[in-house]
C-alpha angles and dihedrals in degrees: 000000000000136000122207127181127199117216110213140160140117119311116281097019094119102265095137092043092055092042090051090051092047095050101026085230125137108238132166115278107168131161097252137073122274099015084141105062102154114042116258114227126205134170115222129192117241104237109238119154090194092075091061092043091052093048091046094053093044090044093236118150101196115077123177116191128205110261136213122205116225122200118202103209121195119260115280123222137194107285094032092131087060092048101267112156092005086301099157089055092049094045091053087058091057091055090067097058131086098212132028116221104198112198113206121195109236100164136083120227123156089200091062115067120228118205092226095037098232129064112251112152097186091053091048093050091050093051092054095043092048089056089052090050094048090048089054092049090055092049090050095048090053090051094044089058091050097048094041087065091052091060086079093054120127088216102094095200090051092046092050091051091049090050092053092045094049094050091049093046092050089051092049091047093053091050094046090053086056085055094252113145116229092242087064091054115094107238133177119235093253090052091052089054090052093057100032095101092051090072091210111201096221094057091069125103113250133210113191113211118201105212100207132180128254093263092057096062091083101022137048121283115212093207099059097068096071089051091050090051094048091049090050091053090052096042086239133143124254133189136171124236135172099216094192095055092043090053092050091050092048090053092060111093099183106086095208090049090047091051093048091050090050091050090052089053091046094245121144092183138006114273086219090066088057089050092053093047094047091051088048091051096045090072094042093250122163136178135247125179136219131196133185103177090266102060142008113218133186117217123191120222141170115265109257095032115148125231098259092051091046087053089051090059086069096044135338091235089062092060095043094049098034114153106162143322128237104215138186130157119247090232088063089052088052091049102045099030102224143038088247092059092044087058092048092054091048093246096130111089136187111223129187138209097298098051116118112223115236129215113266097024123140110216138191111194121209116203142157124229 
């Protein structure tokens, strides 16, 4: 499976700077709106030290991490749902992502223009979120028209489905008009299936990122509190990042020099690593590993996935022909030092079709073609 995250926000909040740091790509980051027209795409490795530790113990050189795709989407503005600032085009890009990374400007800089002149994070968030709500209302209205016509169908199954869909869409429409995002509306599983294909923007998980200045890394930033309050109200996640520093760190190729620079800034780890891990966790994703003597590879999977479906992540033939899985946990490998010792201590298990894969397990799937 794959995970892609869309980076959104008002113009000049630091989206492209953070994207550039994440992907180590050089992207446009100019001091004017809409310098990013087409979305920039970048694949980013999911940081997981266990991958290297497994490979080291098994003396395997090749390591393939799980990856996340990040999409740098142009700055949205008020009126985007009506096409302002190429808004319809940009909103369509957001429909394709799994998680929204909402960058919020929490720094003052007279040299970087702000579309509303003053820094007000809560206002900025509300502008973007309102555009997402208005876009969803438009989508629902179009689908209401289509399904209302189907209420006259002679096909009773089609008619019944249309009745259920219309009732649901009308309920969602009413809640959206009260500025309630769809993800905050209690829905049954069958109702979620009815609207899945609509790809509504307000159903998506959101991670708010406070883009702070260099001085705020070691001191309090007055602009982050409103973001945290807003995130709490939405039951969303929030982290702080100094995009400028992270971009400078990412540009340093020498690992020793990079470590020294981070120590000077008082950083133990890249904030960007927290961003990636938080996005990963938002969708309930975990990691299992495979090794074949030639390479060790990390695979992302949804928590609760059973062994055949996990095998299918590698190849559909593995799921269709699943027989069994040989499983041990990486922690047992770290403790006992070899696969042979894992077997001696009874830590290698054989699991069947109903087994739920756990985070950190190393698995060999057996299947027939």
